[in-house]
VOZA-563545 format. One record per residue: residue number from 1; residue in three letters; z, y, x of N, C-alpha, C in turn. Coordinates in Angstrom, 1 decimal. Layout:
<node k="NUM" r="ALA" n_up="Z" n_north="Y" n_east="X" ca_up="Z" ca_north="Y" ca_east="X" c_up="Z" c_north="Y" c_east="X"/>
...
//
This chain:
<node k="1" r="UNK" n_up="85.2" n_north="15.4" n_east="64.3" ca_up="85.8" ca_north="14.7" ca_east="62.5" c_up="85.7" c_north="12.9" c_east="63.1"/>
<node k="2" r="UNK" n_up="86.8" n_north="12.1" n_east="63.3" ca_up="86.4" ca_north="10.9" ca_east="64.0" c_up="85.8" c_north="10.3" c_east="62.7"/>
<node k="3" r="UNK" n_up="85.1" n_north="9.4" n_east="63.3" ca_up="84.5" ca_north="7.7" ca_east="62.8" c_up="85.8" c_north="7.4" c_east="61.9"/>
<node k="4" r="UNK" n_up="84.7" n_north="6.4" n_east="60.6" ca_up="86.0" ca_north="6.0" ca_east="60.1" c_up="85.2" c_north="4.5" c_east="59.5"/>
<node k="5" r="UNK" n_up="86.0" n_north="3.4" n_east="59.3" ca_up="85.3" ca_north="2.6" ca_east="58.2" c_up="86.1" c_north="1.6" c_east="57.2"/>
<node k="6" r="UNK" n_up="85.0" n_north="1.5" n_east="56.5" ca_up="85.9" ca_north="1.6" ca_east="55.2" c_up="86.6" c_north="0.0" c_east="55.0"/>
<node k="7" r="UNK" n_up="87.7" n_north="-0.6" n_east="54.8" ca_up="88.1" ca_north="-1.5" ca_east="54.7" c_up="88.4" c_north="-2.4" c_east="53.6"/>
<node k="8" r="UNK" n_up="87.8" n_north="-2.9" n_east="53.1" ca_up="88.7" ca_north="-3.5" ca_east="51.4" c_up="89.1" c_north="-4.9" c_east="51.7"/>
<node k="9" r="UNK" n_up="90.0" n_north="-4.7" n_east="50.4" ca_up="91.1" ca_north="-5.8" ca_east="50.2" c_up="91.0" c_north="-6.8" c_east="51.5"/>
<node k="10" r="UNK" n_up="91.6" n_north="-6.7" n_east="52.9" ca_up="92.3" ca_north="-7.4" ca_east="54.0" c_up="93.7" c_north="-7.6" c_east="54.3"/>
<node k="11" r="UNK" n_up="93.3" n_north="-8.5" n_east="55.4" ca_up="94.6" ca_north="-8.8" ca_east="55.7" c_up="95.5" c_north="-9.1" c_east="54.4"/>
<node k="12" r="UNK" n_up="95.1" n_north="-10.1" n_east="53.3" ca_up="95.7" ca_north="-10.8" ca_east="52.3" c_up="96.6" c_north="-11.6" c_east="52.5"/>
<node k="13" r="UNK" n_up="97.9" n_north="-12.3" n_east="52.0" ca_up="98.7" ca_north="-12.9" ca_east="51.6" c_up="98.6" c_north="-13.5" c_east="50.0"/>
<node k="14" r="UNK" n_up="98.7" n_north="-14.5" n_east="49.8" ca_up="98.2" ca_north="-14.9" ca_east="48.7" c_up="99.8" c_north="-16.2" c_east="48.4"/>
<node k="15" r="UNK" n_up="100.1" n_north="-16.3" n_east="47.2" ca_up="101.4" ca_north="-17.3" ca_east="47.0" c_up="101.5" c_north="-17.3" c_east="45.4"/>
<node k="16" r="UNK" n_up="102.7" n_north="-18.3" n_east="45.4" ca_up="102.9" ca_north="-19.0" ca_east="44.3" c_up="104.8" c_north="-17.4" c_east="43.9"/>
<node k="17" r="UNK" n_up="105.2" n_north="-17.6" n_east="43.0" ca_up="106.0" ca_north="-16.8" ca_east="42.6" c_up="107.1" c_north="-17.5" c_east="42.2"/>
<node k="18" r="UNK" n_up="106.8" n_north="-19.3" n_east="41.8" ca_up="107.6" ca_north="-20.5" ca_east="41.8" c_up="108.9" c_north="-20.0" c_east="42.5"/>
<node k="19" r="UNK" n_up="110.2" n_north="-20.4" n_east="42.3" ca_up="111.1" ca_north="-20.1" ca_east="43.0" c_up="111.8" c_north="-18.9" c_east="43.9"/>
<node k="20" r="UNK" n_up="110.5" n_north="-17.8" n_east="43.7" ca_up="111.3" ca_north="-16.3" ca_east="43.8" c_up="112.6" c_north="-15.8" c_east="42.8"/>
<node k="21" r="UNK" n_up="112.8" n_north="-16.0" n_east="41.7" ca_up="113.9" ca_north="-15.9" ca_east="41.5" c_up="114.7" c_north="-14.6" c_east="41.6"/>
<node k="22" r="UNK" n_up="114.9" n_north="-13.6" n_east="41.6" ca_up="115.3" ca_north="-12.2" ca_east="41.7" c_up="115.8" c_north="-12.4" c_east="43.3"/>
<node k="23" r="UNK" n_up="114.8" n_north="-11.8" n_east="43.6" ca_up="114.5" ca_north="-11.8" ca_east="44.9" c_up="112.8" c_north="-11.0" c_east="45.5"/>
<node k="24" r="UNK" n_up="112.0" n_north="-11.0" n_east="46.6" ca_up="111.0" ca_north="-10.5" ca_east="47.1" c_up="110.0" c_north="-11.3" c_east="47.7"/>
<node k="25" r="UNK" n_up="108.4" n_north="-11.1" n_east="47.7" ca_up="107.7" ca_north="-11.1" ca_east="48.4" c_up="107.5" c_north="-10.3" c_east="49.3"/>
<node k="26" r="UNK" n_up="106.9" n_north="-10.3" n_east="50.1" ca_up="105.7" ca_north="-9.5" ca_east="50.7" c_up="104.1" c_north="-9.5" c_east="51.7"/>
<node k="27" r="UNK" n_up="103.5" n_north="-8.5" n_east="51.3" ca_up="102.8" ca_north="-8.6" ca_east="52.0" c_up="102.2" c_north="-8.3" c_east="53.7"/>
<node k="28" r="UNK" n_up="101.1" n_north="-8.5" n_east="54.3" ca_up="101.1" ca_north="-8.4" ca_east="55.9" c_up="101.6" c_north="-7.0" c_east="56.0"/>
<node k="29" r="UNK" n_up="101.8" n_north="-7.0" n_east="57.0" ca_up="102.2" ca_north="-5.6" ca_east="57.8" c_up="100.7" c_north="-4.6" c_east="58.5"/>
<node k="30" r="UNK" n_up="101.1" n_north="-3.6" n_east="58.2" ca_up="99.8" ca_north="-3.0" ca_east="58.7" c_up="99.5" c_north="-2.0" c_east="59.6"/>
<node k="31" r="UNK" n_up="99.6" n_north="-1.8" n_east="60.8" ca_up="99.3" ca_north="-0.9" ca_east="61.9" c_up="99.2" c_north="0.5" c_east="61.8"/>
<node k="32" r="UNK" n_up="99.9" n_north="1.8" n_east="61.6" ca_up="99.2" ca_north="2.7" ca_east="61.4" c_up="99.1" c_north="3.6" c_east="62.4"/>
<node k="33" r="UNK" n_up="99.7" n_north="2.9" n_east="63.7" ca_up="99.2" ca_north="3.9" ca_east="65.0" c_up="100.6" c_north="4.1" c_east="65.7"/>
<node k="34" r="UNK" n_up="100.4" n_north="4.7" n_east="67.3" ca_up="101.6" ca_north="5.6" ca_east="67.8" c_up="100.7" c_north="7.2" c_east="68.2"/>
<node k="35" r="UNK" n_up="100.1" n_north="6.9" n_east="68.8" ca_up="100.3" ca_north="8.3" ca_east="69.3" c_up="98.8" c_north="9.3" c_east="68.5"/>
<node k="36" r="UNK" n_up="97.9" n_north="8.7" n_east="68.0" ca_up="97.1" ca_north="8.9" ca_east="66.5" c_up="97.2" c_north="8.1" c_east="65.4"/>
<node k="37" r="UNK" n_up="96.9" n_north="8.5" n_east="64.3" ca_up="96.7" ca_north="7.3" ca_east="63.0" c_up="95.8" c_north="6.6" c_east="63.0"/>
<node k="38" r="UNK" n_up="95.8" n_north="5.4" n_east="62.8" ca_up="94.6" ca_north="4.3" ca_east="62.8" c_up="94.3" c_north="3.8" c_east="61.5"/>
<node k="39" r="UNK" n_up="94.6" n_north="4.3" n_east="60.5" ca_up="94.5" ca_north="3.9" ca_east="59.0" c_up="95.1" c_north="5.1" c_east="58.2"/>
<node k="40" r="UNK" n_up="94.5" n_north="5.7" n_east="57.2" ca_up="94.2" ca_north="6.9" ca_east="56.4" c_up="93.7" c_north="5.8" c_east="55.0"/>
<node k="41" r="UNK" n_up="94.4" n_north="6.9" n_east="54.0" ca_up="94.6" ca_north="6.3" ca_east="52.8" c_up="94.2" c_north="4.9" c_east="52.5"/>
<node k="42" r="UNK" n_up="95.6" n_north="4.3" n_east="52.6" ca_up="96.0" ca_north="3.1" ca_east="52.9" c_up="96.1" c_north="3.0" c_east="50.9"/>
<node k="43" r="UNK" n_up="95.9" n_north="1.5" n_east="50.6" ca_up="96.5" ca_north="1.4" ca_east="49.3" c_up="96.6" c_north="-0.3" c_east="49.2"/>
<node k="44" r="UNK" n_up="97.6" n_north="-0.9" n_east="48.1" ca_up="97.6" ca_north="-2.0" ca_east="48.3" c_up="96.8" c_north="-2.5" c_east="47.1"/>
<node k="45" r="UNK" n_up="96.0" n_north="-3.8" n_east="47.0" ca_up="94.9" ca_north="-4.5" ca_east="45.9" c_up="96.3" c_north="-5.6" c_east="46.0"/>
<node k="46" r="UNK" n_up="96.6" n_north="-5.8" n_east="44.8" ca_up="97.6" ca_north="-6.3" ca_east="44.1" c_up="96.8" c_north="-7.3" c_east="43.0"/>
<node k="47" r="UNK" n_up="97.2" n_north="-8.5" n_east="42.8" ca_up="96.7" ca_north="-9.1" ca_east="41.9" c_up="98.0" c_north="-10.2" c_east="41.3"/>
<node k="48" r="UNK" n_up="98.5" n_north="-10.0" n_east="40.0" ca_up="99.7" ca_north="-10.6" ca_east="40.1" c_up="99.3" c_north="-11.4" c_east="38.7"/>
<node k="49" r="UNK" n_up="100.1" n_north="-12.9" n_east="38.2" ca_up="99.7" ca_north="-13.6" ca_east="37.5" c_up="100.8" c_north="-14.3" c_east="36.8"/>
<node k="50" r="UNK" n_up="101.4" n_north="-13.6" n_east="36.3" ca_up="102.8" ca_north="-13.8" ca_east="35.4" c_up="102.6" c_north="-14.8" c_east="34.4"/>
<node k="51" r="UNK" n_up="102.7" n_north="-16.0" n_east="34.4" ca_up="103.1" ca_north="-17.1" ca_east="33.7" c_up="104.2" c_north="-17.4" c_east="33.1"/>
<node k="52" r="UNK" n_up="105.5" n_north="-17.4" n_east="33.5" ca_up="106.4" ca_north="-17.1" ca_east="32.7" c_up="107.2" c_north="-16.2" c_east="31.8"/>
<node k="53" r="UNK" n_up="107.5" n_north="-16.5" n_east="31.0" ca_up="107.9" ca_north="-15.2" ca_east="29.7" c_up="108.5" c_north="-14.4" c_east="30.2"/>
<node k="54" r="UNK" n_up="109.5" n_north="-15.2" n_east="31.4" ca_up="111.0" ca_north="-14.4" ca_east="31.4" c_up="111.0" c_north="-13.2" c_east="33.0"/>
<node k="55" r="UNK" n_up="109.6" n_north="-13.5" n_east="33.5" ca_up="109.3" ca_north="-12.8" ca_east="35.2" c_up="108.8" c_north="-11.3" c_east="34.9"/>
<node k="56" r="UNK" n_up="109.7" n_north="-10.6" n_east="36.1" ca_up="109.0" ca_north="-9.3" ca_east="35.9" c_up="108.8" c_north="-9.1" c_east="37.4"/>
<node k="57" r="UNK" n_up="107.5" n_north="-8.1" n_east="38.2" ca_up="107.1" ca_north="-8.2" ca_east="39.0" c_up="106.6" c_north="-6.7" c_east="39.1"/>
<node k="58" r="UNK" n_up="107.6" n_north="-5.8" n_east="39.9" ca_up="107.5" ca_north="-4.9" ca_east="40.6" c_up="108.0" c_north="-4.5" c_east="42.1"/>
<node k="59" r="UNK" n_up="106.0" n_north="-3.4" n_east="42.6" ca_up="105.8" ca_north="-3.6" ca_east="43.6" c_up="106.6" c_north="-2.4" c_east="44.6"/>
<node k="60" r="UNK" n_up="106.6" n_north="-2.3" n_east="45.5" ca_up="107.3" ca_north="-0.9" ca_east="46.3" c_up="106.4" c_north="-1.2" c_east="48.1"/>
<node k="61" r="UNK" n_up="106.6" n_north="-0.2" n_east="48.3" ca_up="106.1" ca_north="0.3" ca_east="49.7" c_up="106.8" c_north="-0.1" c_east="50.2"/>
<node k="62" r="UNK" n_up="107.5" n_north="-0.7" n_east="51.7" ca_up="108.1" ca_north="-0.5" ca_east="52.7" c_up="107.7" c_north="0.2" c_east="54.3"/>
<node k="63" r="UNK" n_up="108.3" n_north="-0.2" n_east="55.3" ca_up="108.4" ca_north="1.1" ca_east="56.4" c_up="109.4" c_north="0.6" c_east="57.8"/>
<node k="64" r="UNK" n_up="108.7" n_north="0.1" n_east="59.0" ca_up="109.3" ca_north="0.2" ca_east="59.7" c_up="108.2" c_north="0.6" c_east="61.4"/>
<node k="65" r="UNK" n_up="109.5" n_north="0.8" n_east="62.0" ca_up="108.5" ca_north="1.2" ca_east="63.8" c_up="108.8" c_north="-0.2" c_east="64.5"/>
<node k="66" r="UNK" n_up="109.1" n_north="-1.0" n_east="64.2" ca_up="109.3" ca_north="-2.6" ca_east="64.9" c_up="108.7" c_north="-3.4" c_east="64.8"/>
<node k="67" r="UNK" n_up="108.5" n_north="-3.4" n_east="63.6" ca_up="107.6" ca_north="-4.3" ca_east="62.5" c_up="108.6" c_north="-5.6" c_east="62.5"/>
<node k="68" r="UNK" n_up="109.8" n_north="-5.4" n_east="62.3" ca_up="110.9" ca_north="-6.6" ca_east="62.1" c_up="111.6" c_north="-6.2" c_east="61.2"/>
<node k="69" r="UNK" n_up="111.9" n_north="-4.5" n_east="60.9" ca_up="113.2" ca_north="-4.6" ca_east="60.1" c_up="112.5" c_north="-3.5" c_east="59.8"/>
<node k="70" r="UNK" n_up="112.0" n_north="-3.4" n_east="58.0" ca_up="111.5" ca_north="-2.7" ca_east="57.2" c_up="112.7" c_north="-2.4" c_east="56.1"/>
<node k="71" r="UNK" n_up="112.4" n_north="-1.1" n_east="55.8" ca_up="113.3" ca_north="0.2" ca_east="54.7" c_up="112.1" c_north="0.7" c_east="53.7"/>
<node k="72" r="UNK" n_up="113.0" n_north="-0.2" n_east="52.4" ca_up="112.2" ca_north="0.4" ca_east="51.3" c_up="112.0" c_north="1.7" c_east="50.9"/>
<node k="73" r="UNK" n_up="110.6" n_north="2.0" n_east="50.9" ca_up="110.6" ca_north="3.6" ca_east="50.5" c_up="111.2" c_north="4.1" c_east="48.8"/>
<node k="74" r="UNK" n_up="111.7" n_north="4.6" n_east="48.6" ca_up="111.9" ca_north="4.8" ca_east="47.3" c_up="111.1" c_north="5.5" c_east="46.5"/>
<node k="75" r="UNK" n_up="111.5" n_north="5.2" n_east="45.3" ca_up="110.6" ca_north="5.9" ca_east="44.1" c_up="109.6" c_north="7.3" c_east="44.4"/>
<node k="76" r="UNK" n_up="109.5" n_north="8.0" n_east="43.6" ca_up="108.4" ca_north="9.2" ca_east="43.7" c_up="110.1" c_north="9.4" c_east="43.1"/>
<node k="77" r="UNK" n_up="110.0" n_north="11.3" n_east="43.3" ca_up="111.7" ca_north="11.7" ca_east="42.6" c_up="111.4" c_north="12.3" c_east="41.4"/>
<node k="78" r="UNK" n_up="109.9" n_north="12.2" n_east="41.3" ca_up="109.3" ca_north="12.6" ca_east="39.5" c_up="109.4" c_north="11.4" c_east="38.9"/>
<node k="79" r="UNK" n_up="109.4" n_north="10.2" n_east="39.3" ca_up="109.3" ca_north="8.6" ca_east="38.7" c_up="111.1" c_north="8.5" c_east="38.2"/>
<node k="80" r="UNK" n_up="111.4" n_north="8.4" n_east="36.6" ca_up="112.5" ca_north="7.6" ca_east="36.7" c_up="112.6" c_north="6.4" c_east="37.1"/>
<node k="81" r="UNK" n_up="112.0" n_north="5.4" n_east="37.1" ca_up="111.9" ca_north="3.7" ca_east="37.7" c_up="110.5" c_north="3.3" c_east="38.1"/>
<node k="82" r="UNK" n_up="110.3" n_north="2.2" n_east="38.8" ca_up="109.5" ca_north="1.5" ca_east="39.3" c_up="109.5" c_north="0.9" c_east="38.1"/>
<node k="83" r="UNK" n_up="107.7" n_north="0.7" n_east="37.7" ca_up="107.4" ca_north="0.4" ca_east="36.7" c_up="106.9" c_north="-0.8" c_east="36.8"/>
<node k="84" r="UNK" n_up="107.2" n_north="-2.4" n_east="36.0" ca_up="107.1" ca_north="-3.9" ca_east="36.7" c_up="105.6" c_north="-3.2" c_east="36.2"/>
<node k="85" r="UNK" n_up="104.2" n_north="-4.0" n_east="37.2" ca_up="103.5" ca_north="-4.5" ca_east="37.0" c_up="102.2" c_north="-5.6" c_east="36.4"/>
<node k="86" r="UNK" n_up="103.8" n_north="-6.4" n_east="36.3" ca_up="103.4" ca_north="-7.3" ca_east="35.4" c_up="104.7" c_north="-8.0" c_east="34.6"/>
<node k="87" r="UNK" n_up="104.5" n_north="-8.4" n_east="33.8" ca_up="105.8" ca_north="-9.0" ca_east="32.5" c_up="105.4" c_north="-10.1" c_east="32.4"/>
<node k="88" r="UNK" n_up="106.1" n_north="-11.1" n_east="31.7" ca_up="105.6" ca_north="-12.4" ca_east="31.6" c_up="104.3" c_north="-12.8" c_east="30.3"/>
<node k="89" r="UNK" n_up="103.4" n_north="-13.7" n_east="30.4" ca_up="102.6" ca_north="-13.8" ca_east="30.5" c_up="101.4" c_north="-13.1" c_east="30.6"/>
<node k="90" r="UNK" n_up="101.2" n_north="-12.2" n_east="31.5" ca_up="100.4" ca_north="-11.2" ca_east="31.6" c_up="99.5" c_north="-11.6" c_east="32.6"/>
<node k="91" r="UNK" n_up="98.3" n_north="-11.0" n_east="33.7" ca_up="97.7" ca_north="-11.3" ca_east="34.8" c_up="96.9" c_north="-10.2" c_east="34.7"/>
<node k="92" r="UNK" n_up="97.3" n_north="-9.4" n_east="35.8" ca_up="97.1" ca_north="-8.2" ca_east="36.2" c_up="96.1" c_north="-7.9" c_east="37.6"/>
<node k="93" r="UNK" n_up="95.7" n_north="-6.6" n_east="37.2" ca_up="94.9" ca_north="-6.4" ca_east="39.1" c_up="94.9" c_north="-4.8" c_east="39.3"/>
<node k="94" r="UNK" n_up="96.0" n_north="-4.7" n_east="40.3" ca_up="96.0" ca_north="-3.0" ca_east="40.0" c_up="95.9" c_north="-2.6" c_east="42.1"/>
<node k="95" r="UNK" n_up="95.4" n_north="-1.2" n_east="41.7" ca_up="96.2" ca_north="-0.8" ca_east="42.7" c_up="96.8" c_north="0.5" c_east="43.2"/>
<node k="96" r="UNK" n_up="97.3" n_north="0.0" n_east="44.4" ca_up="99.3" ca_north="1.2" ca_east="44.4" c_up="99.1" c_north="2.0" c_east="45.7"/>
<node k="97" r="UNK" n_up="98.5" n_north="3.2" n_east="45.7" ca_up="98.5" ca_north="3.8" ca_east="47.0" c_up="99.8" c_north="4.3" c_east="47.4"/>
<node k="98" r="UNK" n_up="99.4" n_north="4.1" n_east="48.9" ca_up="101.1" ca_north="4.4" ca_east="49.5" c_up="100.8" c_north="5.3" c_east="49.7"/>
<node k="99" r="UNK" n_up="102.7" n_north="5.9" n_east="49.9" ca_up="102.9" ca_north="7.2" ca_east="49.3" c_up="102.8" c_north="8.1" c_east="51.0"/>
<node k="100" r="UNK" n_up="102.5" n_north="9.3" n_east="50.9" ca_up="102.4" ca_north="10.0" ca_east="52.5" c_up="103.1" c_north="9.7" c_east="53.9"/>
<node k="101" r="UNK" n_up="104.8" n_north="9.2" n_east="53.3" ca_up="105.8" ca_north="9.0" ca_east="53.8" c_up="105.2" c_north="8.1" c_east="55.1"/>
<node k="102" r="UNK" n_up="104.2" n_north="6.9" n_east="54.7" ca_up="104.2" ca_north="5.6" ca_east="55.4" c_up="102.8" c_north="6.0" c_east="56.5"/>
<node k="103" r="UNK" n_up="102.4" n_north="7.6" n_east="56.8" ca_up="102.2" ca_north="8.3" ca_east="58.2" c_up="103.2" c_north="8.6" c_east="58.7"/>
<node k="104" r="UNK" n_up="104.3" n_north="9.0" n_east="58.9" ca_up="105.6" ca_north="8.5" ca_east="59.7" c_up="106.3" c_north="8.0" c_east="60.2"/>
<node k="105" r="UNK" n_up="105.7" n_north="5.8" n_east="60.3" ca_up="105.9" ca_north="5.4" ca_east="60.4" c_up="104.6" c_north="4.1" c_east="61.1"/>
<node k="106" r="UNK" n_up="105.4" n_north="3.2" n_east="62.3" ca_up="103.9" ca_north="2.2" ca_east="62.8" c_up="103.3" c_north="1.8" c_east="62.0"/>
<node k="107" r="UNK" n_up="104.5" n_north="1.3" n_east="61.2" ca_up="104.0" ca_north="-0.6" ca_east="60.2" c_up="104.5" c_north="0.3" c_east="59.1"/>
<node k="108" r="UNK" n_up="103.2" n_north="-0.4" n_east="57.8" ca_up="103.7" ca_north="-0.3" ca_east="56.3" c_up="102.8" c_north="-1.3" c_east="55.2"/>
<node k="109" r="UNK" n_up="103.9" n_north="-2.3" n_east="54.9" ca_up="103.5" ca_north="-2.9" ca_east="53.8" c_up="104.0" c_north="-2.6" c_east="52.7"/>
<node k="110" r="UNK" n_up="103.1" n_north="-3.9" n_east="52.0" ca_up="104.0" ca_north="-4.1" ca_east="50.0" c_up="104.9" c_north="-4.7" c_east="50.3"/>
<node k="111" r="UNK" n_up="105.4" n_north="-4.5" n_east="49.0" ca_up="106.5" ca_north="-5.8" ca_east="48.8" c_up="106.9" c_north="-5.9" c_east="46.7"/>
<node k="112" r="UNK" n_up="106.9" n_north="-7.5" n_east="47.0" ca_up="106.6" ca_north="-6.9" ca_east="44.8" c_up="108.2" c_north="-7.7" c_east="45.1"/>
<node k="113" r="UNK" n_up="108.7" n_north="-7.2" n_east="44.0" ca_up="110.2" ca_north="-7.2" ca_east="43.9" c_up="110.1" c_north="-8.6" c_east="42.3"/>
<node k="114" r="UNK" n_up="110.9" n_north="-9.5" n_east="42.7" ca_up="110.5" ca_north="-10.7" ca_east="41.1" c_up="111.7" c_north="-10.7" c_east="40.2"/>
<node k="115" r="UNK" n_up="111.8" n_north="-10.5" n_east="39.1" ca_up="113.3" ca_north="-10.1" ca_east="38.7" c_up="112.8" c_north="-10.9" c_east="37.6"/>
<node k="116" r="UNK" n_up="113.5" n_north="-12.0" n_east="37.1" ca_up="114.3" ca_north="-12.8" ca_east="35.8" c_up="113.6" c_north="-14.4" c_east="36.4"/>
<node k="117" r="UNK" n_up="113.3" n_north="-14.9" n_east="35.7" ca_up="113.6" ca_north="-16.9" ca_east="36.3" c_up="111.8" c_north="-17.0" c_east="36.3"/>
<node k="118" r="UNK" n_up="111.6" n_north="-17.5" n_east="37.2" ca_up="110.4" ca_north="-17.8" ca_east="37.9" c_up="110.7" c_north="-19.9" c_east="37.6"/>
<node k="119" r="UNK" n_up="109.7" n_north="-19.8" n_east="37.6" ca_up="109.2" ca_north="-21.7" ca_east="37.1" c_up="108.2" c_north="-22.5" c_east="37.3"/>
<node k="120" r="UNK" n_up="107.4" n_north="-21.7" n_east="37.1" ca_up="105.7" ca_north="-22.2" ca_east="37.0" c_up="104.8" c_north="-21.8" c_east="38.4"/>
<node k="121" r="UNK" n_up="104.4" n_north="-23.1" n_east="38.7" ca_up="103.4" ca_north="-22.6" ca_east="39.7" c_up="102.4" c_north="-21.8" c_east="39.1"/>
<node k="122" r="UNK" n_up="102.4" n_north="-21.3" n_east="38.1" ca_up="100.9" ca_north="-20.9" ca_east="38.3" c_up="101.5" c_north="-19.4" c_east="38.1"/>
<node k="123" r="UNK" n_up="102.5" n_north="-19.0" n_east="38.2" ca_up="102.9" ca_north="-17.4" ca_east="38.9" c_up="102.4" c_north="-17.3" c_east="40.1"/>
<node k="124" r="UNK" n_up="102.1" n_north="-16.2" n_east="40.4" ca_up="100.9" ca_north="-16.4" ca_east="41.4" c_up="100.9" c_north="-14.9" c_east="41.3"/>
<node k="125" r="UNK" n_up="100.8" n_north="-14.3" n_east="43.5" ca_up="100.5" ca_north="-12.9" ca_east="43.7" c_up="99.4" c_north="-13.4" c_east="44.8"/>
<node k="126" r="UNK" n_up="98.6" n_north="-11.6" n_east="44.7" ca_up="97.8" ca_north="-11.8" ca_east="46.1" c_up="98.3" c_north="-10.3" c_east="46.4"/>
<node k="127" r="UNK" n_up="98.1" n_north="-9.7" n_east="47.7" ca_up="98.4" ca_north="-9.0" ca_east="48.4" c_up="97.7" c_north="-8.6" c_east="49.6"/>
<node k="128" r="UNK" n_up="96.2" n_north="-7.0" n_east="48.7" ca_up="95.6" ca_north="-6.9" ca_east="50.3" c_up="95.7" c_north="-6.0" c_east="50.2"/>
<node k="129" r="UNK" n_up="94.6" n_north="-5.2" n_east="51.6" ca_up="95.1" ca_north="-3.5" ca_east="51.7" c_up="93.9" c_north="-3.2" c_east="51.4"/>
<node k="130" r="UNK" n_up="93.4" n_north="-1.7" n_east="51.3" ca_up="92.5" ca_north="-1.2" ca_east="51.4" c_up="92.4" c_north="0.2" c_east="51.8"/>
<node k="131" r="UNK" n_up="91.7" n_north="0.5" n_east="53.2" ca_up="91.6" ca_north="2.1" ca_east="53.8" c_up="90.7" c_north="2.1" c_east="54.3"/>
<node k="132" r="UNK" n_up="91.0" n_north="3.3" n_east="55.7" ca_up="89.8" ca_north="3.7" ca_east="56.1" c_up="90.2" c_north="3.7" c_east="57.4"/>
<node k="133" r="UNK" n_up="89.5" n_north="2.6" n_east="58.4" ca_up="90.7" ca_north="2.6" ca_east="59.4" c_up="89.6" c_north="3.9" c_east="60.5"/>
<node k="134" r="UNK" n_up="90.5" n_north="4.7" n_east="61.0" ca_up="90.1" ca_north="5.6" ca_east="62.4" c_up="90.0" c_north="5.1" c_east="63.5"/>
<node k="135" r="UNK" n_up="88.8" n_north="6.2" n_east="63.9" ca_up="88.5" ca_north="5.4" ca_east="65.5" c_up="88.4" c_north="6.9" c_east="66.1"/>
<node k="136" r="UNK" n_up="89.0" n_north="6.7" n_east="67.1" ca_up="88.9" ca_north="8.7" ca_east="68.6" c_up="87.5" c_north="8.6" c_east="68.7"/>
//
């Protein structure tokens, strides 16, 4: 059995959603490996403060093989729609597990899709990651 180390809330990106209306923000990408899986049990550690009453924030996973062109992973087929984790005047901390399919790509990251109007500097986000780092 390969050795592993627990990594908690690493590779963090923080910022303001002010001016990100009907657009998205992304976390840093995580190198999943090429010859063997370097990261297992990946999850995004999300902290979102939605201070503007009309903002809705929805998390998605994205994958890439070149760390430049990312594709959004579709929702679980059993889930009709992606649920918003934060809506107006709400402060939430969530853990979003990565779907199994991210293991088939070299890079994975979390994206927050923002809809509705933003406008307050108090609309904040933090995207970090937790995982087991594998060693051969």
